[in-house]
BAVEX-717711 format. One line per field, with one value per atom (N, C-alpha, C): chain; x negated, y, z negated; residue number from 1; residue in one letter. Coordinates in Angstrom, 1 decimal, decimal comma. Layout:
% residues N
unit	A | ...
east	X | ...
north	Y | ...
up	Z | ...
pos	NUM | ...
code	A | ...
//
This chain:
% residues 171
unit	A | A | A | A | A | A | A | A | A | A | A | A | A | A | A | A | A | A | A | A | A | A | A | A | A | A | A | A | A | A | A | A | A | A | A | A | A | A | A | A | A | A | A | A | A | A | A | A | A | A | A | A | A | A | A | A | A | A | A | A | A | A | A | A | A | A | A | A | A | A | A | A | A | A | A | A | A | A | A | A | A | A | A | A | A | A | A | A | A | A | A | A | A | A | A | A | A | A | A | A | A | A | A | A | A | A | A | A | A | A | A | A | A | A | A | A | A | A | A | A | A | A | A | A | A | A | A | A | A | A | A | A | A | A | A | A | A | A | A | A | A | A | A | A | A | A | A | A | A | A | A | A | A | A | A | A | A | A | A | A | A | A | A | A | A | A | A | A | A | A | A | A | A | A | A | A | A | A | A | A | A | A | A | A | A | A | A | A | A | A | A | A | A | A | A | A | A | A | A | A | A | A | A | A | A | A | A | A | A | A | A | A | A | A | A | A | A | A | A | A | A | A | A | A | A | A | A | A | A | A | A | A | A | A | A | A | A | A | A | A | A | A | A | A | A | A | A | A | A | A | A | A | A | A | A | A | A | A | A | A | A | A | A | A | A | A | A | A | A | A | A | A | A | A | A | A | A | A | A | A | A | A | A | A | A | A | A | A | A | A | A | A | A | A | A | A | A | A | A | A | A | A | A | A | A | A | A | A | A | A | A | A | A | A | A | A | A | A | A | A | A | A | A | A | A | A | A | A | A | A | A | A | A | A | A | A | A | A | A | A | A | A | A | A | A | A | A | A | A | A | A | A | A | A | A | A | A | A | A | A | A | A | A | A | A | A | A | A | A | A | A | A | A | A | A | A | A | A | A | A | A | A | A | A | A | A | A | A | A | A | A | A | A | A | A | A | A | A | A | A | A | A | A | A | A | A | A | A | A | A | A | A | A | A | A | A | A | A | A | A | A | A | A | A | A | A | A | A | A | A | A | A | A | A | A | A | A | A | A | A | A | A | A | A | A | A | A | A | A | A | A | A | A | A | A | A | A | A | A | A | A | A | A | A | A | A | A | A | A | A | A | A | A | A | A | A | A | A | A | A | A | A | A | A | A | A | A | A | A | A | A | A | A | A | A | A | A | A | A | A | A | A | A | A | A | A | A | A | A | A | A | A | A
east	-0,9 | 0,0 | -0,9 | -0,7 | -1,5 | -1,0 | -1,9 | -1,6 | -0,3 | 0,0 | 1,3 | 2,5 | 2,5 | 3,7 | 3,8 | 2,6 | 2,6 | 3,2 | 2,9 | 3,4 | 4,9 | 5,3 | 6,7 | 7,5 | 7,0 | 7,6 | 7,8 | 6,7 | 6,8 | 7,7 | 7,6 | 8,5 | 10,0 | 10,3 | 11,7 | 12,2 | 11,4 | 11,8 | 12,0 | 11,1 | 11,2 | 12,5 | 12,8 | 13,9 | 15,2 | 15,3 | 16,5 | 16,6 | 15,5 | 15,6 | 16,1 | 15,6 | 16,1 | 17,6 | 18,1 | 19,5 | 20,3 | 19,8 | 20,5 | 20,7 | 19,6 | 19,7 | 20,6 | 20,5 | 21,4 | 22,9 | 23,2 | 24,6 | 25,0 | 24,1 | 24,4 | 24,6 | 23,7 | 23,8 | 25,2 | 25,5 | 26,8 | 28,0 | 27,9 | 29,0 | 29,1 | 28,0 | 28,0 | 28,6 | 28,4 | 28,8 | 30,1 | 30,4 | 31,6 | 32,9 | 33,8 | 35,1 | 35,9 | 35,7 | 36,4 | 35,5 | 36,0 | 35,2 | 34,1 | 34,1 | 33,1 | 32,9 | 34,0 | 33,9 | 33,3 | 33,6 | 33,1 | 31,6 | 31,2 | 29,7 | 28,9 | 29,5 | 28,8 | 28,7 | 29,8 | 29,8 | 28,8 | 28,7 | 27,7 | 26,3 | 26,1 | 24,7 | 24,3 | 25,3 | 24,9 | 24,5 | 24,8 | 24,4 | 23,0 | 22,2 | 20,8 | 19,9 | 20,3 | 19,4 | 19,5 | 20,7 | 20,8 | 19,8 | 19,6 | 18,6 | 17,2 | 16,9 | 15,5 | 15,4 | 16,5 | 16,5 | 16,3 | 17,0 | 16,9 | 15,5 | 15,0 | 13,7 | 12,5 | 12,6 | 11,4 | 11,6 | 12,8 | 13,0 | 13,5 | 13,8 | 14,4 | 13,5 | 12,3 | 11,3 | 11,4 | 11,3 | 11,4 | 12,7 | 13,8 | 15,1 | 15,1 | 14,5 | 14,5 | 13,7 | 12,5 | 11,7 | 12,5 | 13,2 | 14,0 | 15,1 | 15,8 | 16,8 | 16,3 | 15,2 | 14,6 | 14,1 | 13,5 | 13,1 | 14,3 | 15,4 | 16,5 | 17,2 | 17,2 | 17,8 | 17,0 | 15,7 | 14,8 | 14,8 | 14,8 | 14,8 | 16,2 | 17,2 | 18,6 | 18,7 | 18,2 | 18,2 | 17,5 | 16,4 | 15,6 | 16,2 | 17,0 | 17,5 | 19,0 | 19,8 | 21,2 | 21,7 | 22,8 | 23,3 | 23,5 | 23,0 | 22,8 | 24,1 | 25,2 | 26,4 | 26,9 | 26,6 | 27,0 | 26,2 | 25,1 | 24,2 | 24,7 | 25,5 | 25,9 | 26,6 | 27,6 | 28,3 | 27,3 | 26,4 | 25,4 | 24,4 | 23,9 | 22,9 | 23,5 | 24,8 | 25,4 | 26,1 | 26,6 | 27,4 | 26,9 | 27,1 | 26,8 | 25,4 | 24,4 | 23,0 | 22,5 | 23,0 | 22,5 | 23,4 | 24,5 | 25,5 | 24,9 | 24,1 | 23,5 | 22,7 | 22,0 | 21,2 | 22,2 | 23,2 | 24,1 | 24,8 | 25,2 | 25,9 | 25,0 | 23,7 | 22,8 | 22,7 | 22,5 | 22,4 | 23,7 | 24,8 | 26,1 | 26,4 | 26,1 | 26,4 | 25,4 | 24,4 | 23,6 | 24,3 | 25,4 | 26,2 | 26,8 | 27,2 | 27,9 | 29,2 | 30,0 | 31,3 | 32,1 | 33,0 | 33,8 | 34,6 | 35,1 | 35,9 | 35,0 | 33,9 | 33,0 | 32,4 | 32,1 | 31,6 | 32,5 | 33,8 | 34,7 | 35,1 | 35,1 | 35,3 | 34,1 | 32,9 | 31,7 | 31,7 | 32,0 | 32,0 | 33,1 | 34,3 | 35,3 | 35,0 | 34,3 | 33,9 | 32,9 | 32,0 | 31,0 | 31,7 | 32,6 | 33,3 | 34,1 | 34,8 | 35,7 | 34,9 | 33,7 | 32,8 | 32,4 | 32,0 | 31,6 | 32,8 | 34,0 | 35,2 | 35,5 | 35,5 | 35,8 | 34,7 | 33,5 | 32,4 | 32,6 | 32,9 | 33,2 | 34,3 | 35,4 | 36,6 | 36,3 | 35,6 | 35,3 | 34,4 | 33,3 | 32,2 | 32,5 | 33,1 | 33,3 | 34,7 | 35,6 | 37,0 | 37,2 | 36,6 | 36,8 | 36,2 | 35,1 | 34,5 | 35,3 | 35,6 | 36,4 | 37,8 | 38,5 | 39,9 | 40,0 | 39,0 | 39,1 | 40,3 | 40,7 | 41,9 | 43,2 | 43,2 | 44,5 | 45,2 | 46,4 | 47,2 | 47,7 | 47,5 | 47,9 | 49,3 | 50,1 | 51,5 | 51,6 | 50,6 | 50,6 | 49,7 | 50,2 | 49,5 | 48,1 | 47,1 | 45,7 | 45,6 | 46,4 | 46,2 | 46,7 | 47,6 | 48,0 | 46,9 | 46,3 | 45,2 | 44,1 | 43,8 | 42,7 | 43,0 | 44,2 | 44,5 | 44,3 | 44,8 | 44,6 | 43,1 | 42,3 | 40,9 | 40,2 | 40,7 | 40,2 | 40,4 | 41,6 | 41,9 | 40,9 | 40,7 | 39,8 | 38,4 | 38,0 | 36,7 | 36,5 | 37,5 | 37,5 | 37,3 | 38,0 | 37,9 | 36,4 | 35,9 | 34,5 | 33,5 | 33,7 | 32,8 | 32,9 | 34,1 | 34,2 | 33,5 | 33,7 | 33,1 | 31,6 | 31,1 | 29,7 | 29,1 | 29,9 | 29,5 | 29,5 | 30,5 | 30,5 | 29,3 | 28,9 | 27,7 | 26,5 | 26,3 | 25,1 | 25,1 | 26,2 | 26,3 | 25,9 | 26,5 | 26,3 | 24,8 | 24,2 | 22,8 | 22,0 | 22,2 | 21,4 | 21,6 | 22,8 | 23,0 | 22,8 | 23,1 | 23,0 | 22,1 | 22,2 | 21,5 | 20,0 | 19,6 | 18,2 | 17,5 | 18,1 | 17,5 | 17,4 | 18,4 | 18,4 | 17,3 | 17,1 | 16,1 | 14,7 | 14,7 | 13,4 | 12,6 | 13,3 | 12,6 | 12,2
north	-1,2 | 0,0 | 1,2 | 2,1 | 3,3 | 4,3 | 5,4 | 6,4 | 7,1 | 7,4 | 8,1 | 7,3 | 6,0 | 5,2 | 5,0 | 4,9 | 4,8 | 6,0 | 7,2 | 8,4 | 8,5 | 8,1 | 8,1 | 7,1 | 6,0 | 5,0 | 5,5 | 6,1 | 6,6 | 7,8 | 8,7 | 9,9 | 9,5 | 8,7 | 8,3 | 7,6 | 6,6 | 5,8 | 6,7 | 7,7 | 8,6 | 9,5 | 10,0 | 10,8 | 10,0 | 8,8 | 8,0 | 7,5 | 7,2 | 6,8 | 8,0 | 9,2 | 10,3 | 10,5 | 10,4 | 10,5 | 9,4 | 8,2 | 7,1 | 7,4 | 7,8 | 8,1 | 9,3 | 10,3 | 11,4 | 11,0 | 10,2 | 9,7 | 8,9 | 8,0 | 7,2 | 8,1 | 9,1 | 10,1 | 10,9 | 11,3 | 12,1 | 11,2 | 9,9 | 9,0 | 8,8 | 8,9 | 8,7 | 9,9 | 11,1 | 12,3 | 13,0 | 12,6 | 13,3 | 12,8 | 13,7 | 13,2 | 12,5 | 12,7 | 12,0 | 11,6 | 10,9 | 10,4 | 9,5 | 8,8 | 7,9 | 6,8 | 6,2 | 5,1 | 5,5 | 6,7 | 7,2 | 7,5 | 8,0 | 8,2 | 6,9 | 5,9 | 4,6 | 4,1 | 4,2 | 3,7 | 4,4 | 5,7 | 6,5 | 6,1 | 5,8 | 5,4 | 4,1 | 3,3 | 2,0 | 2,0 | 3,1 | 3,2 | 3,3 | 4,0 | 4,3 | 3,1 | 2,0 | 0,8 | 0,2 | 0,5 | -0,1 | 0,6 | 1,9 | 2,6 | 2,1 | 1,8 | 1,2 | -0,2 | -1,0 | -2,3 | -2,2 | -1,3 | -1,1 | -0,6 | 0,3 | 0,9 | 0,0 | -0,7 | -1,4 | -2,8 | -3,4 | -4,8 | -5,2 | -6,5 | -7,0 | -6,9 | -7,2 | -7,0 | -5,6 | -4,6 | -3,3 | -3,0 | -3,6 | -3,4 | -3,9 | -5,0 | -5,6 | -4,7 | -4,2 | -3,2 | -2,0 | -1,4 | -0,2 | -0,5 | -1,6 | -1,9 | -1,9 | -2,7 | -2,7 | -1,4 | -0,6 | 0,8 | 1,6 | 1,5 | 2,4 | 2,0 | 0,7 | 0,3 | 0,7 | 0,5 | 0,9 | 2,4 | 3,2 | 4,6 | 5,1 | 4,4 | 4,8 | 4,5 | 3,3 | 3,0 | 4,0 | 4,5 | 5,5 | 6,9 | 7,2 | 8,6 | 8,7 | 7,6 | 7,7 | 7,0 | 7,4 | 6,7 | 5,2 | 4,3 | 2,9 | 2,2 | 2,4 | 1,6 | 2,1 | 3,3 | 3,8 | 3,2 | 2,6 | 2,0 | 0,6 | 0,0 | -1,4 | -1,6 | -0,8 | -1,0 | -0,9 | 0,0 | 0,2 | -1,0 | -1,4 | -2,5 | -3,8 | -4,1 | -5,4 | -5,5 | -4,4 | -4,5 | -3,6 | -2,3 | -1,3 | -1,3 | -1,3 | -1,2 | -2,3 | -3,5 | -4,7 | -5,1 | -4,5 | -4,9 | -4,9 | -4,0 | -3,9 | -5,2 | -5,7 | -7,0 | -8,2 | -8,2 | -9,3 | -9,3 | -8,2 | -8,0 | -8,5 | -8,2 | -8,6 | -10,1 | -10,8 | -12,2 | -12,9 | -12,4 | -13,0 | -12,9 | -11,7 | -11,5 | -12,2 | -12,9 | -13,7 | -15,0 | -15,3 | -16,5 | -16,5 | -15,3 | -15,1 | -15,8 | -15,8 | -16,3 | -15,4 | -14,6 | -13,6 | -14,1 | -15,3 | -15,9 | -16,3 | -16,9 | -17,3 | -16,1 | -15,1 | -13,9 | -13,2 | -13,1 | -12,4 | -13,3 | -14,6 | -15,5 | -15,3 | -15,3 | -15,1 | -13,7 | -12,7 | -11,3 | -11,2 | -11,7 | -11,6 | -12,4 | -13,6 | -14,4 | -13,6 | -12,9 | -12,1 | -11,0 | -10,3 | -9,2 | -9,7 | -10,8 | -11,3 | -11,8 | -12,3 | -12,7 | -11,5 | -10,4 | -9,2 | -8,6 | -8,6 | -8,1 | -8,9 | -10,2 | -11,0 | -10,7 | -10,7 | -10,4 | -9,0 | -8,1 | -6,7 | -6,6 | -7,3 | -7,3 | -8,1 | -9,2 | -10,0 | -9,3 | -8,8 | -8,2 | -6,8 | -6,0 | -4,6 | -4,1 | -5,1 | -4,8 | -3,6 | -3,6 | -2,5 | -1,2 | -1,3 | -0,1 | 0,5 | -0,3 | 0,2 | 0,6 | -0,2 | 0,1 | 0,9 | 0,9 | 1,6 | 1,4 | 0,1 | -0,2 | 0,1 | 0,6 | 0,9 | -0,4 | -0,5 | -1,6 | -1,3 | -2,3 | -2,1 | -2,5 | -1,7 | -2,0 | -2,9 | -2,8 | -3,7 | -4,9 | -6,1 | -7,3 | -7,3 | -7,9 | -7,9 | -8,4 | -9,5 | -10,1 | -9,1 | -8,2 | -7,2 | -6,2 | -5,8 | -4,8 | -5,5 | -6,8 | -7,4 | -7,5 | -7,7 | -7,7 | -6,3 | -5,3 | -3,9 | -3,6 | -4,0 | -3,8 | -4,6 | -5,8 | -6,6 | -5,8 | -5,2 | -4,4 | -3,2 | -2,6 | -1,4 | -1,9 | -3,1 | -3,7 | -3,9 | -4,5 | -4,8 | -3,4 | -2,4 | -1,1 | -0,6 | -0,7 | -0,3 | -1,0 | -2,3 | -3,1 | -2,7 | -2,4 | -1,9 | -0,5 | 0,4 | 1,7 | 1,5 | 0,6 | 0,3 | -0,1 | -1,0 | -1,5 | -0,3 | 0,6 | 1,8 | 2,7 | 2,8 | 3,6 | 3,0 | 1,7 | 1,0 | 1,2 | 1,1 | 1,3 | 2,7 | 3,7 | 5,1 | 5,4 | 4,9 | 5,2 | 4,6 | 3,3 | 2,7 | 3,2 | 3,7 | 4,1 | 5,6 | 6,4 | 7,9 | 8,6 | 8,4 | 9,2 | 8,9 | 7,6 | 7,3 | 8,0 | 8,1 | 8,8 | 10,3 | 10,9 | 12,3 | 12,7 | 11,7 | 12,0 | 11,6 | 10,9 | 10,4 | 9,5 | 8,6 | 7,7 | 6,4
up	0,0 | 0,0 | 0,0 | 1,0 | 1,0 | 0,0 | -0,2 | -1,2 | -1,0 | 0,3 | 0,6 | 0,2 | 0,5 | 0,2 | -1,3 | -2,0 | -3,4 | -4,1 | -3,6 | -4,1 | -3,9 | -2,7 | -2,3 | -3,2 | -3,5 | -4,3 | -5,8 | -6,3 | -7,7 | -7,8 | -6,8 | -6,8 | -6,7 | -5,7 | -5,6 | -6,8 | -7,3 | -8,4 | -9,7 | -9,9 | -11,0 | -10,9 | -9,7 | -9,6 | -9,8 | -9,2 | -9,4 | -10,8 | -11,4 | -12,8 | -13,7 | -13,4 | -14,2 | -13,9 | -12,7 | -12,4 | -13,1 | -13,1 | -13,8 | -15,2 | -15,9 | -17,4 | -17,6 | -16,8 | -17,0 | -16,9 | -15,9 | -15,8 | -17,0 | -17,5 | -18,7 | -19,9 | -20,0 | -21,1 | -21,1 | -19,9 | -19,7 | -20,0 | -19,6 | -19,9 | -21,4 | -22,1 | -23,6 | -24,3 | -23,8 | -24,5 | -23,9 | -22,7 | -22,0 | -22,6 | -22,8 | -23,4 | -22,4 | -21,1 | -20,0 | -18,9 | -18,0 | -16,8 | -17,1 | -18,2 | -18,7 | -17,6 | -17,2 | -16,2 | -14,9 | -14,5 | -13,2 | -13,3 | -14,5 | -14,7 | -14,8 | -15,4 | -15,5 | -14,0 | -13,3 | -11,9 | -11,1 | -11,2 | -10,5 | -10,9 | -12,2 | -12,6 | -12,0 | -11,6 | -11,0 | -9,6 | -8,9 | -7,5 | -7,2 | -8,1 | -7,8 | -7,6 | -8,3 | -8,2 | -6,7 | -6,1 | -4,7 | -3,8 | -4,0 | -3,2 | -3,4 | -4,6 | -4,9 | -4,3 | -4,3 | -3,7 | -2,2 | -1,6 | -0,1 | 0,3 | -0,5 | -0,1 | -0,5 | -1,6 | -2,1 | -2,4 | -2,4 | -2,6 | -3,9 | -4,1 | -5,3 | -6,5 | -6,4 | -7,5 | -8,1 | -7,2 | -7,7 | -8,3 | -7,8 | -8,4 | -9,8 | -10,1 | -11,5 | -12,4 | -11,9 | -12,7 | -12,9 | -11,9 | -12,1 | -13,1 | -13,0 | -14,0 | -15,4 | -15,6 | -17,0 | -17,5 | -16,6 | -17,0 | -17,4 | -16,6 | -16,9 | -18,2 | -18,5 | -19,7 | -20,9 | -20,8 | -21,9 | -22,1 | -21,1 | -21,2 | -21,7 | -21,3 | -21,8 | -23,3 | -23,7 | -25,1 | -26,0 | -25,4 | -26,2 | -26,2 | -25,2 | -25,1 | -25,3 | -25,3 | -25,4 | -26,6 | -27,3 | -28,4 | -28,1 | -28,9 | -28,6 | -28,1 | -28,7 | -28,3 | -26,9 | -26,6 | -25,3 | -24,1 | -24,4 | -23,4 | -23,0 | -23,9 | -23,6 | -22,3 | -22,0 | -20,7 | -19,5 | -19,6 | -18,5 | -18,5 | -19,6 | -19,7 | -19,3 | -19,7 | -19,5 | -18,1 | -17,6 | -16,4 | -15,3 | -15,5 | -14,4 | -13,9 | -14,9 | -14,5 | -13,6 | -13,9 | -13,3 | -12,1 | -11,9 | -10,9 | -9,5 | -9,2 | -7,8 | -7,5 | -8,5 | -8,3 | -8,3 | -9,1 | -9,1 | -7,7 | -7,3 | -6,0 | -4,9 | -4,9 | -3,9 | -3,8 | -4,9 | -5,0 | -4,5 | -5,0 | -4,7 | -3,2 | -2,6 | -1,2 | -0,2 | -0,7 | 0,1 | 0,5 | -0,2 | 0,1 | 1,4 | 1,9 | 3,2 | 3,3 | 2,2 | 2,2 | 1,4 | 2,1 | 1,3 | 0,1 | 0,3 | -0,7 | -1,9 | -1,6 | -2,7 | -3,4 | -2,6 | -3,1 | -4,1 | -3,7 | -4,6 | -5,8 | -5,7 | -6,8 | -7,8 | -7,3 | -8,2 | -8,8 | -8,0 | -8,6 | -9,6 | -9,4 | -10,4 | -11,6 | -11,4 | -12,6 | -13,4 | -12,8 | -13,5 | -14,2 | -13,5 | -14,2 | -15,4 | -15,2 | -16,3 | -17,5 | -17,2 | -18,3 | -19,1 | -18,4 | -19,0 | -19,8 | -19,2 | -19,8 | -21,1 | -21,0 | -22,2 | -23,3 | -22,9 | -23,9 | -24,5 | -23,7 | -24,2 | -25,2 | -24,8 | -25,7 | -27,0 | -26,9 | -28,0 | -29,0 | -28,5 | -29,3 | -29,7 | -28,8 | -29,0 | -29,2 | -29,6 | -29,7 | -30,6 | -31,8 | -32,8 | -32,3 | -31,6 | -31,1 | -30,0 | -29,0 | -27,9 | -28,2 | -29,0 | -29,3 | -30,6 | -31,5 | -32,7 | -33,6 | -33,6 | -34,4 | -33,8 | -32,5 | -31,8 | -31,4 | -31,6 | -31,2 | -29,7 | -28,9 | -27,5 | -27,3 | -26,6 | -26,3 | -25,1 | -24,2 | -23,0 | -23,3 | -22,9 | -23,1 | -22,4 | -23,1 | -22,6 | -21,2 | -20,9 | -19,5 | -18,5 | -18,7 | -17,7 | -17,6 | -18,7 | -18,6 | -17,9 | -18,1 | -17,4 | -15,9 | -15,5 | -14,0 | -13,4 | -14,1 | -13,6 | -13,5 | -14,5 | -14,5 | -13,3 | -13,1 | -11,9 | -10,6 | -10,5 | -9,2 | -9,2 | -10,3 | -10,3 | -10,0 | -10,5 | -10,1 | -8,7 | -8,0 | -6,6 | -5,8 | -6,2 | -5,6 | -5,8 | -7,0 | -7,3 | -6,5 | -6,3 | -5,5 | -4,0 | -3,5 | -2,2 | -2,0 | -2,9 | -2,9 | -2,9 | -3,7 | -3,8 | -2,5 | -1,8 | -0,5 | 0,5 | 0,4 | 1,3 | 1,1 | -0,2 | -0,5 | 0,1 | 0,0 | 0,5 | 2,0 | 2,7 | 4,2 | 4,5 | 3,8 | 4,0 | 3,9 | 2,8 | 2,5 | 3,7 | 4,0 | 5,0 | 6,4 | 6,8 | 8,2 | 8,4 | 7,3 | 7,5 | 6,6 | 5,3 | 4,3 | 4,4 | 4,6 | 4,6 | 5,7 | 6,9 | 8,0 | 7,8 | 7,2 | 6,9 | 5,8 | 4,9 | 3,8 | 4,3 | 5,4 | 6,0 | 5,0 | 4,4 | 3,4 | 4,0
pos	1 | 1 | 1 | 2 | 2 | 2 | 3 | 3 | 3 | 4 | 4 | 4 | 5 | 5 | 5 | 6 | 6 | 6 | 7 | 7 | 7 | 8 | 8 | 8 | 9 | 9 | 9 | 10 | 10 | 10 | 11 | 11 | 11 | 12 | 12 | 12 | 13 | 13 | 13 | 14 | 14 | 14 | 15 | 15 | 15 | 16 | 16 | 16 | 17 | 17 | 17 | 18 | 18 | 18 | 19 | 19 | 19 | 20 | 20 | 20 | 21 | 21 | 21 | 22 | 22 | 22 | 23 | 23 | 23 | 24 | 24 | 24 | 25 | 25 | 25 | 26 | 26 | 26 | 27 | 27 | 27 | 28 | 28 | 28 | 29 | 29 | 29 | 30 | 30 | 30 | 31 | 31 | 31 | 32 | 32 | 32 | 33 | 33 | 33 | 34 | 34 | 34 | 35 | 35 | 35 | 36 | 36 | 36 | 37 | 37 | 37 | 38 | 38 | 38 | 39 | 39 | 39 | 40 | 40 | 40 | 41 | 41 | 41 | 42 | 42 | 42 | 43 | 43 | 43 | 44 | 44 | 44 | 45 | 45 | 45 | 46 | 46 | 46 | 47 | 47 | 47 | 48 | 48 | 48 | 49 | 49 | 49 | 50 | 50 | 50 | 51 | 51 | 51 | 52 | 52 | 52 | 53 | 53 | 53 | 54 | 54 | 54 | 55 | 55 | 55 | 56 | 56 | 56 | 57 | 57 | 57 | 58 | 58 | 58 | 59 | 59 | 59 | 60 | 60 | 60 | 61 | 61 | 61 | 62 | 62 | 62 | 63 | 63 | 63 | 64 | 64 | 64 | 65 | 65 | 65 | 66 | 66 | 66 | 67 | 67 | 67 | 68 | 68 | 68 | 69 | 69 | 69 | 70 | 70 | 70 | 71 | 71 | 71 | 72 | 72 | 72 | 73 | 73 | 73 | 74 | 74 | 74 | 75 | 75 | 75 | 76 | 76 | 76 | 77 | 77 | 77 | 78 | 78 | 78 | 79 | 79 | 79 | 80 | 80 | 80 | 81 | 81 | 81 | 82 | 82 | 82 | 83 | 83 | 83 | 84 | 84 | 84 | 85 | 85 | 85 | 86 | 86 | 86 | 87 | 87 | 87 | 88 | 88 | 88 | 89 | 89 | 89 | 90 | 90 | 90 | 91 | 91 | 91 | 92 | 92 | 92 | 93 | 93 | 93 | 94 | 94 | 94 | 95 | 95 | 95 | 96 | 96 | 96 | 97 | 97 | 97 | 98 | 98 | 98 | 99 | 99 | 99 | 100 | 100 | 100 | 101 | 101 | 101 | 102 | 102 | 102 | 103 | 103 | 103 | 104 | 104 | 104 | 105 | 105 | 105 | 106 | 106 | 106 | 107 | 107 | 107 | 108 | 108 | 108 | 109 | 109 | 109 | 110 | 110 | 110 | 111 | 111 | 111 | 112 | 112 | 112 | 113 | 113 | 113 | 114 | 114 | 114 | 115 | 115 | 115 | 116 | 116 | 116 | 117 | 117 | 117 | 118 | 118 | 118 | 119 | 119 | 119 | 120 | 120 | 120 | 121 | 121 | 121 | 122 | 122 | 122 | 123 | 123 | 123 | 124 | 124 | 124 | 125 | 125 | 125 | 126 | 126 | 126 | 127 | 127 | 127 | 128 | 128 | 128 | 129 | 129 | 129 | 130 | 130 | 130 | 131 | 131 | 131 | 132 | 132 | 132 | 133 | 133 | 133 | 134 | 134 | 134 | 135 | 135 | 135 | 136 | 136 | 136 | 137 | 137 | 137 | 138 | 138 | 138 | 139 | 139 | 139 | 140 | 140 | 140 | 141 | 141 | 141 | 142 | 142 | 142 | 143 | 143 | 143 | 144 | 144 | 144 | 145 | 145 | 145 | 146 | 146 | 146 | 147 | 147 | 147 | 148 | 148 | 148 | 149 | 149 | 149 | 150 | 150 | 150 | 151 | 151 | 151 | 152 | 152 | 152 | 153 | 153 | 153 | 154 | 154 | 154 | 155 | 155 | 155 | 156 | 156 | 156 | 157 | 157 | 157 | 158 | 158 | 158 | 159 | 159 | 159 | 160 | 160 | 160 | 161 | 161 | 161 | 162 | 162 | 162 | 163 | 163 | 163 | 164 | 164 | 164 | 165 | 165 | 165 | 166 | 166 | 166 | 167 | 167 | 167 | 168 | 168 | 168 | 169 | 169 | 169 | 170 | 170 | 170 | 171 | 171 | 171
code	M | M | M | N | N | N | N | N | N | G | G | G | S | S | S | R | R | R | V | V | V | K | K | K | R | R | R | I | I | I | T | T | T | L | L | L | S | S | S | G | G | G | I | I | I | L | L | L | L | L | L | A | A | A | L | L | L | T | T | T | V | V | V | I | I | I | C | C | C | V | V | V | F | F | F | L | L | L | A | A | A | A | A | A | V | V | V | A | A | A | P | P | P | T | T | T | S | S | S | K | K | K | L | L | L | S | S | S | L | L | L | Y | Y | Y | A | A | A | L | L | L | S | S | S | S | S | S | L | L | L | F | F | F | I | I | I | S | S | S | V | V | V | I | I | I | I | I | I | I | I | I | E | E | E | F | F | F | G | G | G | E | E | E | K | K | K | S | S | S | G | G | G | W | W | W | I | I | I | F | F | F | Y | Y | Y | L | L | L | A | A | A | S | S | S | V | V | V | I | I | I | L | L | L | S | S | S | V | V | V | L | L | L | L | L | L | V | V | V | P | P | P | R | R | R | L | L | L | E | E | E | V | V | V | I | I | I | P | P | P | F | F | F | A | A | A | V | V | V | F | F | F | F | F | F | G | G | G | I | I | I | Y | Y | Y | G | G | G | L | L | L | I | I | I | K | K | K | L | L | L | Y | Y | Y | I | I | I | E | E | E | K | K | K | I | I | I | N | N | N | S | S | S | R | R | R | I | I | I | A | A | A | E | E | E | Y | Y | Y | I | I | I | L | L | L | K | K | K | L | L | L | A | A | A | Y | Y | Y | F | F | F | N | N | N | I | I | I | C | C | C | L | L | L | I | I | I | L | L | L | G | G | G | L | L | L | F | F | F | F | F | F | L | L | L | K | K | K | E | E | E | I | I | I | I | I | I | L | L | L | G | G | G | G | G | G | I | I | I | K | K | K | L | L | L | S | S | S | T | T | T | P | P | P | V | V | V | Y | Y | Y | I | I | I | I | I | I | A | A | A | V | V | V | V | V | V | L | L | L | E | E | E | V | V | V | V | V | V | F | F | F | V | V | V | I | I | I | Y | Y | Y | D | D | D | Y | Y | Y | I | I | I | Y | Y | Y | T | T | T | L | L | L | F | F | F | I | I | I | R | R | R | F | F | F | Y | Y | Y | G | G | G | T | T | T | Q | Q | Q | L | L | L | K | K | K | Q | Q | Q | K | K | K | L | L | L | R | R | R | L | L | L
//
């Protein structure tokens, strides 16, 4: 790797790492739009994967979690560390299957595992003792629909970056 490409890699990674941690921090402190900020924070890893590969994606993920843990209130990092931060890598591996049905089954399985773990371990933190008037299974179905929309938007972002934004940024 020549000096110019090393500088490019470090610079882009640093900027995207900063943007990721800023989004996680804002999700932690913002009174609204938490889910949108976590979703936004998850997109930056896809740029790293496109530009530098899977190994760099894993390093970026670990760096973003470590930096987030150091700079953001601890409990607020959990959604990012467990789901949003790593989703770009999970998506990459699942989409290598090349079967839409299998892909969505695996993606929904991953999402549901994260949802169940979140509700099981963080029930008091997330709900704060609030009794739900809607059954949990209905909430889960609604969240699954939101997840499918999120995955679709994530795919659109990857396509947009690869076909338009990358050329305009000359990366």
